[in-house]
C-alpha positions as CSV (number, residue, x, y, z in Angstrom):
1,M,-20.1,16.7,-15.5
2,N,-21.3,13.3,-15.4
3,L,-23.2,12.0,-12.3
4,K,-20.5,9.5,-11.0
5,L,-17.9,12.4,-11.3
6,V,-20.3,14.7,-9.3
7,I,-20.6,12.1,-6.5
8,A,-16.9,11.2,-6.7
9,V,-15.8,14.9,-6.5
10,A,-18.5,15.8,-3.7
11,T,-17.2,13.0,-1.5
12,I,-13.7,14.1,-1.9
13,A,-14.4,18.0,-1.3
14,A,-16.2,16.9,1.9
15,M,-13.4,14.8,3.4
16,P,-11.3,17.7,4.6
17,V,-14.6,19.4,6.2
18,L,-15.4,16.3,8.0
19,A,-11.8,15.6,9.3
20,Q,-11.4,19.2,10.5
21,A,-14.8,18.8,12.7
22,Q,-13.3,15.5,13.9
23,Q,-9.9,17.0,15.0
24,K,-12.1,19.9,16.8
25,G,-14.0,17.2,18.7
26,G,-17.3,18.2,17.4
27,P,-19.8,16.7,15.2
28,P,-19.3,17.2,11.4
29,P,-21.1,20.4,10.1
30,A,-24.2,19.8,8.4
31,A,-23.7,20.7,4.7
32,K,-26.7,22.0,3.2
33,P,-27.5,21.7,-0.6
34,P,-26.0,24.5,-2.6
35,T,-28.3,26.9,-4.3
36,K,-27.9,27.7,-8.1
37,A,-26.4,31.0,-7.2
38,D,-23.6,29.2,-4.9
39,V,-22.8,27.1,-7.9
40,Q,-22.6,29.8,-10.2
41,K,-20.4,31.8,-8.1
42,V,-17.9,28.9,-7.7
43,V,-18.2,28.1,-11.4
44,T,-17.4,31.8,-12.2
45,Q,-14.3,31.8,-9.8
46,I,-12.9,28.9,-11.4
47,K,-13.6,29.8,-15.0
48,G,-12.2,33.2,-14.0
49,D,-8.8,32.0,-12.6
50,K,-6.6,30.0,-15.1
51,A,-4.5,28.3,-12.2
52,K,-8.2,27.1,-10.4
53,L,-9.5,26.1,-13.7
54,D,-6.2,24.0,-14.2
55,I,-6.6,22.3,-11.0
56,Y,-10.4,21.7,-11.5
57,C,-9.5,20.0,-14.7
58,Q,-6.9,17.8,-12.8
59,I,-9.6,16.9,-10.2
60,A,-12.0,16.0,-12.9
61,K,-9.4,13.6,-14.5
62,L,-8.8,12.1,-11.0
63,G,-12.6,11.6,-10.8
64,D,-12.4,9.7,-14.1
65,Q,-9.6,7.4,-12.7
66,M,-11.3,7.1,-9.5
67,Q,-14.5,5.8,-11.2
68,A,-12.1,3.2,-13.2
69,A,-10.8,2.2,-9.8
70,A,-14.1,1.9,-8.4
71,D,-15.3,-0.4,-11.2
72,K,-12.3,-2.5,-10.8
73,K,-13.0,-2.5,-6.7
74,D,-9.2,-1.3,-6.4
75,Q,-9.5,0.2,-2.9
76,K,-5.8,1.1,-2.6
77,K,-6.2,3.2,-6.0
78,M,-9.1,4.7,-4.9
79,D,-7.3,5.8,-1.6
80,D,-4.3,7.2,-3.4
81,L,-6.5,9.1,-6.0
82,N,-8.6,10.5,-3.1
83,K,-5.5,11.9,-1.5
84,Q,-4.5,13.6,-4.7
85,A,-7.8,15.0,-5.2
86,D,-8.1,16.2,-1.7
87,A,-4.9,18.1,-1.8
88,L,-6.1,19.6,-5.0
89,G,-9.5,20.6,-3.8
90,Q,-8.1,22.4,-0.8
91,K,-6.6,24.9,-3.5
92,L,-9.8,25.6,-4.9
93,G,-10.9,27.3,-1.6
94,P,-13.6,27.2,1.0
95,D,-16.4,28.1,-1.5
96,Y,-15.8,25.0,-3.6
97,A,-15.6,22.8,-0.6
98,K,-18.7,24.1,0.6
99,V,-20.5,23.5,-2.6
100,M,-19.0,20.1,-3.1
101,A,-19.8,18.9,0.3
102,G,-23.6,20.2,-0.2
103,M,-23.8,18.4,-3.6
104,E,-23.8,15.2,-1.7
105,D,-27.4,15.7,-0.7
106,V,-28.5,16.7,-3.9
107,D,-30.5,14.4,-6.1
108,P,-28.8,14.7,-9.8
109,E,-32.0,13.4,-11.3
110,S,-34.1,16.2,-9.8
111,K,-34.8,19.4,-11.6
112,D,-32.6,21.3,-9.3
113,G,-30.0,18.6,-9.5
114,K,-30.0,18.7,-13.2
115,D,-29.6,22.5,-13.2
116,L,-26.6,22.3,-10.9
117,V,-24.9,19.5,-12.8
118,A,-25.4,21.9,-15.8
119,L,-23.5,24.6,-14.3
120,F,-20.7,22.1,-13.8
121,D,-20.9,20.7,-17.4
122,S,-20.2,24.2,-18.6
123,L,-16.9,24.4,-16.4
124,D,-15.9,21.0,-17.8
125,A,-16.4,22.2,-21.3
126,S,-13.6,24.6,-20.4
127,C,-11.2,21.7,-19.9
128,P,-9.1,20.7,-22.5
129,K,-9.7,17.1,-23.8
């Protein structure tokens, strides 16, 4: 998964968690960076479930569209795509949301960051081109 897509997807995944905390009146929960085992668990869950893999691949396509909209500074398109990706991301479950929220705090250029991104790359390779 490319760096921009990781950031876009992580941002999307964190939105429902933050919204839920705001509705409860509390501060948003602090997301801690995921471990390699956390990411591997999520990747394995998604690869093992065709419906989840299809959803993940749809989110990846939306991430590409979000990047294009961001490059064009089209905020309305970004908002629309975010809503679509948010709805899809919720279908992947709480483990996915937790990992993606934690990815916001991972430096993708660090060794750990590169290792985590590589796990998502293996998942991306399972998506049809």
